[in-house]
ZAKOLFI-652441 format. One line per field, with one value per residue (C-alpha): residue number from 0; residue in one letter; x negated, y, z negated. Coordinates in nm, 2 decimals, m for minus. Each point is the difference from the previous one (the first is absolute). Last residue first. Layout:
// residues N
k: NUM; ...
r: A; ...
u: X; ...
v: Y; ...
w: Z; ...
// end
This chain:
// residues 394
k: 393; 392; 391; 390; 389; 388; 387; 386; 385; 384; 383; 382; 381; 380; 379; 378; 377; 376; 375; 374; 373; 372; 371; 370; 369; 368; 367; 366; 365; 364; 363; 362; 361; 360; 359; 358; 357; 356; 355; 354; 353; 352; 351; 350; 349; 348; 347; 346; 345; 344; 343; 342; 341; 340; 339; 338; 337; 336; 335; 334; 333; 332; 331; 330; 329; 328; 327; 326; 325; 324; 323; 322; 321; 320; 319; 318; 317; 316; 315; 314; 313; 312; 311; 310; 309; 308; 307; 306; 305; 304; 303; 302; 301; 300; 299; 298; 297; 296; 295; 294; 293; 292; 291; 290; 289; 288; 287; 286; 285; 284; 283; 282; 281; 280; 279; 278; 277; 276; 275; 274; 273; 272; 271; 270; 269; 268; 267; 266; 265; 264; 263; 262; 261; 260; 259; 258; 257; 256; 255; 254; 253; 252; 251; 250; 249; 248; 247; 246; 245; 244; 243; 242; 241; 240; 239; 238; 237; 236; 235; 234; 233; 232; 231; 230; 229; 228; 227; 226; 225; 224; 223; 222; 221; 220; 219; 218; 217; 216; 215; 214; 213; 212; 211; 210; 209; 208; 207; 206; 205; 204; 203; 202; 201; 200; 199; 198; 197; 196; 195; 194; 193; 192; 191; 190; 189; 188; 187; 186; 185; 184; 183; 182; 181; 180; 179; 178; 177; 176; 175; 174; 173; 172; 171; 170; 169; 168; 167; 166; 165; 164; 163; 162; 161; 160; 159; 158; 157; 156; 155; 154; 153; 152; 151; 150; 149; 148; 147; 146; 145; 144; 143; 142; 141; 140; 139; 138; 137; 136; 135; 134; 133; 132; 131; 130; 129; 128; 127; 126; 125; 124; 123; 122; 121; 120; 119; 118; 117; 116; 115; 114; 113; 112; 111; 110; 109; 108; 107; 106; 105; 104; 103; 102; 101; 100; 99; 98; 97; 96; 95; 94; 93; 92; 91; 90; 89; 88; 87; 86; 85; 84; 83; 82; 81; 80; 79; 78; 77; 76; 75; 74; 73; 72; 71; 70; 69; 68; 67; 66; 65; 64; 63; 62; 61; 60; 59; 58; 57; 56; 55; 54; 53; 52; 51; 50; 49; 48; 47; 46; 45; 44; 43; 42; 41; 40; 39; 38; 37; 36; 35; 34; 33; 32; 31; 30; 29; 28; 27; 26; 25; 24; 23; 22; 21; 20; 19; 18; 17; 16; 15; 14; 13; 12; 11; 10; 9; 8; 7; 6; 5; 4; 3; 2; 1; 0
r: A; I; P; L; R; V; C; F; R; T; G; A; R; N; P; A; D; E; V; H; I; T; G; E; V; G; E; V; L; S; R; C; V; T; L; G; L; G; V; P; R; E; D; R; T; S; F; F; P; E; F; L; R; G; R; E; D; A; S; I; G; P; G; E; D; D; V; T; I; S; L; T; D; S; N; L; S; A; S; L; T; V; C; G; G; Q; P; T; A; E; L; A; N; L; I; L; N; L; V; I; Q; R; L; P; D; E; G; I; A; A; P; P; L; D; A; R; I; D; V; V; L; R; L; Q; K; Q; Q; A; R; K; E; F; L; R; G; V; S; Q; L; V; P; G; I; A; A; K; Q; Q; E; Q; E; S; P; K; P; R; A; Q; Q; L; I; S; N; L; L; R; E; M; R; R; V; E; N; I; V; N; E; R; F; N; E; T; F; D; R; D; D; L; N; D; P; L; L; Q; L; F; A; K; V; S; V; L; P; N; R; I; E; H; V; A; E; A; L; L; D; G; I; T; A; L; R; T; L; R; F; L; E; N; Q; A; G; A; L; R; S; I; T; N; A; T; E; A; P; A; Q; L; R; K; V; F; H; S; L; A; T; L; T; R; P; R; V; S; G; A; S; E; G; P; A; P; G; L; F; I; A; A; I; P; E; T; A; A; I; P; A; A; A; T; L; G; N; D; L; A; Y; E; R; L; S; P; A; L; A; R; N; G; L; D; I; A; G; S; S; A; F; V; A; E; L; A; S; E; S; P; A; N; P; L; E; G; F; G; A; V; R; V; A; A; E; T; A; P; V; W; A; T; A; T; R; A; G; T; E; A; A; L; R; E; L; A; G; S; L; L; K; G; L; E; P; A; P; D; L; P; R; A; S; T; A; A; E; E; S; A; T; T; Y; E; L; G; D; T; G; M
u: m1.23; 0.26; 0.36; 0.21; 0.29; 0.16; 0.24; 0.21; 0.14; 0.29; 0.11; 0.13; m0.22; m0.11; m0.09; 0.06; 0.30; m0.08; m0.13; m0.17; m0.31; m0.15; m0.33; m0.06; m0.25; 0.25; 0.26; m0.18; m0.04; 0.36; 0.13; m0.19; 0.11; 0.36; m0.07; m0.13; 0.25; 0.29; 0.01; 0.27; m0.22; 0.23; 0.28; m0.20; 0.12; m0.15; 0.08; m0.17; m0.13; 0.13; m0.22; 0.22; 0.32; 0.07; m0.14; 0.26; 0.29; m0.16; m0.05; m0.34; m0.14; 0.05; m0.38; m0.26; m0.24; m0.19; m0.24; m0.13; m0.28; m0.03; m0.29; 0.08; m0.13; 0.13; 0.09; m0.31; 0.08; 0.06; 0.17; 0.14; 0.21; 0.22; 0.10; 0.27; m0.02; 0.18; 0.22; m0.14; 0.15; m0.23; m0.31; 0.11; 0.07; m0.35; m0.16; 0.17; m0.10; m0.36; m0.02; 0.11; m0.22; m0.30; 0.04; 0.04; m0.34; m0.18; 0.08; 0.19; m0.11; m0.06; m0.33; m0.05; 0.10; m0.26; 0.06; 0.37; 0.18; 0.24; 0.04; 0.23; 0.15; 0.17; 0.25; 0.03; 0.09; m0.32; m0.19; 0.13; m0.09; m0.35; m0.08; 0.16; m0.32; m0.19; 0.25; m0.03; m0.38; 0.04; 0.23; m0.26; m0.30; 0.17; 0.16; m0.31; 0.13; m0.06; 0.18; m0.02; m0.38; m0.02; 0.25; m0.20; 0.11; 0.29; m0.11; m0.02; 0.31; 0.06; m0.37; m0.04; 0.28; m0.18; m0.33; 0.17; 0.14; m0.32; m0.20; 0.25; m0.05; m0.37; 0.02; 0.21; m0.25; m0.29; 0.18; 0.07; m0.36; m0.14; 0.27; m0.12; m0.37; 0.03; 0.21; m0.21; m0.32; 0.12; m0.27; 0.18; 0.33; 0.09; m0.08; 0.16; 0.35; 0.14; m0.18; 0.13; 0.36; m0.02; m0.12; 0.27; 0.28; m0.14; 0.06; 0.38; 0.03; m0.13; 0.30; 0.26; m0.18; m0.07; 0.36; 0.11; m0.28; 0.13; 0.36; m0.13; m0.21; 0.32; 0.18; m0.29; 0.00; 0.37; m0.05; m0.28; 0.18; 0.31; m0.22; m0.15; 0.35; 0.10; m0.30; 0.08; 0.35; m0.13; m0.23; 0.28; 0.23; m0.27; m0.05; 0.37; 0.03; m0.31; 0.15; 0.32; m0.15; m0.30; 0.15; 0.14; m0.32; m0.20; 0.27; m0.02; m0.38; 0.00; 0.25; m0.21; m0.31; 0.19; 0.11; m0.36; m0.10; m0.07; 0.08; m0.26; m0.27; m0.01; m0.25; m0.13; 0.23; 0.02; 0.05; 0.33; 0.18; 0.26; 0.20; 0.12; 0.30; 0.23; 0.34; 0.32; m0.21; m0.31; m0.30; m0.09; m0.18; m0.32; m0.19; m0.32; m0.24; m0.34; m0.03; 0.02; 0.24; 0.24; 0.00; 0.06; 0.29; 0.15; m0.04; 0.15; 0.32; 0.07; 0.16; m0.34; m0.02; m0.37; 0.07; 0.19; 0.28; 0.12; 0.34; 0.27; m0.22; 0.05; m0.24; m0.28; 0.08; 0.00; m0.36; m0.12; 0.17; m0.16; m0.34; m0.15; m0.30; m0.32; m0.05; m0.14; m0.20; 0.11; 0.29; 0.19; 0.23; 0.14; m0.12; 0.13; 0.18; m0.09; 0.09; 0.31; m0.02; 0.15; m0.12; m0.26; m0.06; m0.29; m0.09; m0.32; m0.16; 0.33; m0.02; 0.38; 0.01; m0.34; 0.11; 0.33; m0.18; m0.22; 0.30; 0.18; m0.30; 0.00; 0.38; 0.12; m0.28; 0.04; 0.37; m0.07; m0.26; 0.24; m0.13; m0.36; m0.20; m0.15; m0.36; m0.25; m0.21; m0.21; 0.19; m0.20; 0.11; 0.10; 0.14; 0.28; 0.17; 0.27; m0.06; 0.17; m0.08; m0.19; m0.32; m0.20; 0.26; 0.24
v: 1.70; 0.24; m0.10; m0.13; 0.15; m0.20; 0.17; m0.19; 0.22; m0.08; 0.09; 0.30; 0.30; 0.31; m0.19; m0.37; m0.06; m0.14; m0.32; m0.04; m0.14; 0.09; m0.06; m0.13; m0.26; m0.29; 0.24; m0.02; m0.37; m0.07; 0.25; m0.16; m0.35; 0.10; 0.17; m0.32; m0.24; 0.02; m0.35; 0.08; 0.05; m0.02; 0.17; 0.31; 0.24; m0.23; m0.08; m0.31; 0.17; 0.36; 0.28; 0.11; m0.01; 0.37; 0.08; m0.22; 0.20; 0.33; m0.12; m0.07; 0.17; m0.09; m0.05; 0.27; m0.12; 0.18; m0.17; 0.22; m0.03; 0.26; 0.00; 0.16; 0.28; 0.29; m0.17; m0.14; m0.13; m0.32; m0.07; m0.28; 0.11; m0.22; 0.14; m0.08; m0.11; m0.33; 0.02; 0.03; m0.23; m0.30; 0.22; 0.17; m0.32; m0.14; 0.33; m0.01; m0.36; 0.06; 0.31; m0.18; m0.31; 0.21; 0.19; m0.34; m0.12; 0.33; 0.02; 0.29; 0.32; 0.19; 0.12; 0.37; 0.14; 0.20; m0.11; 0.07; m0.27; 0.02; m0.34; 0.01; m0.31; 0.07; m0.25; m0.18; m0.32; m0.16; 0.31; m0.02; m0.37; 0.08; 0.26; m0.20; m0.13; 0.32; 0.20; m0.25; 0.05; 0.38; 0.01; m0.20; 0.20; 0.34; m0.08; m0.12; m0.23; m0.02; m0.19; m0.35; 0.02; 0.01; m0.29; m0.21; m0.04; m0.23; m0.25; 0.11; m0.04; 0.37; 0.07; m0.31; 0.11; 0.34; m0.18; m0.22; 0.31; 0.19; m0.30; m0.05; 0.36; m0.04; m0.30; 0.20; 0.29; m0.24; m0.16; 0.33; 0.12; m0.33; 0.01; 0.34; m0.08; m0.34; 0.14; 0.31; m0.21; m0.25; m0.27; m0.23; 0.04; m0.35; m0.17; 0.29; m0.03; m0.27; 0.13; 0.35; m0.12; m0.20; 0.30; 0.22; m0.26; m0.04; 0.37; m0.06; m0.34; 0.15; 0.22; m0.28; m0.22; 0.30; 0.11; m0.35; 0.01; 0.33; m0.13; m0.30; 0.24; 0.19; m0.32; m0.10; 0.34; m0.03; m0.34; 0.13; 0.32; m0.21; m0.24; 0.29; 0.12; m0.34; m0.01; 0.34; m0.11; m0.30; 0.20; 0.25; m0.29; m0.15; 0.34; 0.03; m0.35; 0.06; 0.33; m0.18; m0.31; 0.17; 0.06; m0.36; m0.15; 0.16; m0.06; m0.37; 0.00; 0.18; m0.25; m0.29; 0.15; 0.06; m0.36; m0.12; m0.24; m0.35; m0.23; 0.15; 0.15; 0.28; 0.09; 0.31; 0.08; m0.25; 0.09; 0.15; m0.05; 0.22; m0.12; 0.26; 0.10; m0.30; 0.08; 0.17; 0.14; m0.17; 0.07; m0.35; m0.08; m0.20; m0.11; m0.19; 0.00; m0.18; m0.04; m0.38; m0.04; 0.27; m0.15; m0.35; 0.13; 0.17; m0.31; m0.22; 0.20; 0.12; m0.22; m0.06; 0.36; 0.10; 0.29; 0.18; 0.18; 0.36; 0.03; m0.19; m0.26; m0.09; 0.27; m0.16; m0.34; 0.14; 0.13; m0.34; m0.16; 0.25; m0.06; 0.26; 0.20; m0.04; 0.19; 0.35; 0.07; 0.34; 0.21; m0.07; 0.14; m0.10; m0.37; m0.18; m0.33; m0.23; m0.04; 0.22; 0.21; m0.02; 0.27; m0.04; 0.23; m0.06; 0.05; m0.13; m0.02; 0.06; 0.22; 0.05; 0.38; 0.04; m0.26; 0.17; 0.34; m0.15; m0.16; 0.34; 0.17; m0.23; m0.07; 0.31; 0.03; m0.37; 0.05; 0.28; m0.22; m0.30; m0.23; 0.06; m0.13; m0.34; m0.01; m0.09; 0.30; 0.26; m0.01; 0.13; 0.37; 2.04; 0.31; 0.14; 0.33; 0.02; m0.36; m0.18; m0.37; m0.16; m0.10; 0.29; 0.24; 0.20
w: m0.60; 0.13; m0.06; 0.29; 0.19; 0.27; 0.25; 0.25; 0.27; 0.22; 0.35; 0.20; 0.00; m0.19; m0.32; m0.01; m0.22; m0.34; m0.17; m0.34; m0.15; m0.34; m0.18; m0.35; 0.11; m0.02; 0.15; 0.33; 0.00; m0.11; 0.26; 0.28; m0.11; 0.02; 0.34; 0.15; m0.15; 0.25; 0.14; 0.26; 0.30; 0.30; m0.19; m0.06; m0.27; m0.27; m0.36; m0.14; m0.31; m0.05; 0.12; 0.28; m0.21; m0.06; 0.34; 0.16; m0.14; 0.10; 0.35; 0.15; 0.31; 0.37; 0.05; 0.06; m0.28; m0.26; m0.25; m0.28; m0.25; m0.28; m0.25; m0.33; m0.22; 0.22; 0.33; 0.18; 0.35; 0.19; 0.33; 0.21; 0.29; 0.22; 0.34; 0.25; 0.36; m0.07; m0.31; m0.35; m0.27; 0.05; 0.01; m0.32; m0.18; 0.09; m0.10; m0.34; m0.07; 0.10; m0.21; m0.32; 0.07; 0.07; m0.33; m0.18; 0.13; m0.03; m0.37; m0.15; m0.17; 0.33; 0.12; 0.07; 0.34; 0.19; 0.36; 0.01; 0.18; 0.29; 0.18; 0.30; 0.15; 0.34; 0.13; 0.32; m0.18; 0.13; m0.10; m0.36; m0.03; 0.14; m0.27; m0.28; m0.16; 0.08; m0.22; m0.29; 0.00; 0.04; m0.31; m0.21; 0.13; m0.08; m0.34; m0.19; m0.27; m0.37; m0.27; 0.15; 0.01; m0.38; m0.04; 0.25; 0.35; 0.12; 0.25; 0.37; 0.22; 0.10; 0.04; 0.21; 0.23; 0.05; 0.06; 0.27; 0.18; m0.01; 0.12; 0.29; 0.10; m0.02; 0.23; 0.25; m0.01; 0.06; 0.29; 0.16; m0.03; 0.14; 0.28; 0.12; m0.04; 0.18; 0.29; 0.05; 0.00; 0.26; 0.00; m0.24; 0.19; 0.12; m0.34; m0.19; 0.15; m0.23; m0.31; 0.06; 0.05; m0.32; m0.20; 0.15; m0.07; m0.35; m0.07; 0.06; m0.18; m0.33; m0.03; 0.01; m0.25; m0.22; m0.01; m0.11; m0.26; m0.12; m0.04; m0.20; m0.21; m0.08; m0.10; m0.22; m0.16; m0.06; m0.16; m0.22; m0.11; m0.09; m0.19; m0.20; m0.07; m0.13; m0.22; m0.14; m0.06; m0.19; m0.21; m0.09; m0.09; m0.23; m0.17; m0.06; m0.14; m0.22; m0.13; m0.10; m0.17; m0.15; m0.35; 0.00; 0.12; m0.29; m0.26; 0.07; m0.01; m0.33; m0.14; 0.13; m0.17; m0.32; m0.01; m0.01; 0.28; m0.14; 0.29; 0.23; m0.23; m0.24; m0.28; 0.19; 0.29; 0.28; 0.36; 0.12; 0.33; 0.16; 0.30; 0.25; 0.20; 0.03; 0.16; m0.10; m0.29; m0.12; m0.23; m0.13; m0.32; m0.09; m0.31; m0.09; 0.29; m0.01; 0.38; 0.03; m0.29; 0.13; 0.35; m0.14; m0.21; 0.31; 0.22; m0.27; m0.01; m0.35; m0.27; m0.17; m0.10; 0.00; 0.24; m0.27; 0.19; 0.04; 0.16; 0.18; 0.18; 0.36; 0.11; m0.20; 0.15; 0.35; m0.06; m0.11; 0.31; 0.24; m0.16; m0.23; 0.13; m0.20; m0.32; m0.05; m0.31; m0.13; 0.14; 0.32; 0.27; 0.34; m0.01; 0.31; m0.01; 0.30; 0.36; 0.05; m0.31; m0.35; m0.24; m0.28; m0.30; m0.24; m0.36; m0.16; m0.34; m0.18; m0.31; 0.02; 0.01; 0.18; 0.26; 0.05; 0.04; 0.27; 0.17; 0.01; 0.16; 0.30; 0.01; 0.18; 0.25; 0.08; 0.06; 0.24; 0.19; 0.04; 0.28; m0.08; 0.29; m0.06; m0.12; 0.28; m0.08; 0.18; 0.33; 0.29; 0.11; 1.51; m0.03; 0.22; 0.10; 0.27; 0.12; 0.29; 0.02; 0.29; m0.19; 0.13; m0.15; 0.21
// end
């Protein structure tokens, strides 16, 4: 039994740099960046930029040469309302678009759109050109450009939107998990506060009783340390996402122990044993500490919910050839073959009282995002279920 109350077999213990809006279409930007440079070279244009609609203002996703200011919503709409490449000196255009072109020295524009607007392309003047006197070959080149990129731009835009939806799913699930942890914290902090309160109430009448003061002093310090561990664990779950470099390296032992300590009291209250079995010499995993915690936290939550009173939940980690293996075993009723086939589907849940069903979906996305695997099987040598996560070594 460890000093923190868990059972161990083997154990080892950013400010924003720019106010620029986040890129809403990163895949589209990658596609258009090189293409705009080639378009500018072909037409002789001084500048070529791509803008996408966004909630507050248009966002530039790619650009070459001198970069103009962002177009207004009405100017952007005027480009998307056109059927192809347009000379921005045309007097029939919307006044907002003509004004934008004049203020930024732009001469031509064209929309990339499918069932909805994707991006508006703007060109600056080529030598000898100005708004109202754009050469036909420039407009032809611009028309061919948007036609060639129509299908790949639509695909890239869809990928970006799906990635954004997935990130929002992660965020919402994370908030829900933190909400559960805060509820746990409120409950758990009450217990040590009872000891502290009792000590303070009895202290005035027992100042001269050395046994009393020493005994309660030790108890109070232990309870305060327990609250600190709990709050630190919660802060670790809620802290901001680390840098890209940090995301790709996580020490298995400390992360798993942190999650184990977080659920120590929950297991005791359900009259369960929570066993943490971690090899001391494990190499770091090629995943961030933050997503690793989220994966293990979800699996432990599910295991504690599934295991009946008097049972045991085991969290273990080991080295398996060139991968790291993390397993969570419960002693619940098991999962049928039909349910296993749907476990990782969004909104599927085997528990009616908690029907959200996003935890395992997020786990799979995080694991597969670093080229790992996650699967479910029968717990070995006993009733229950085992979830096994395999991660590459950093």
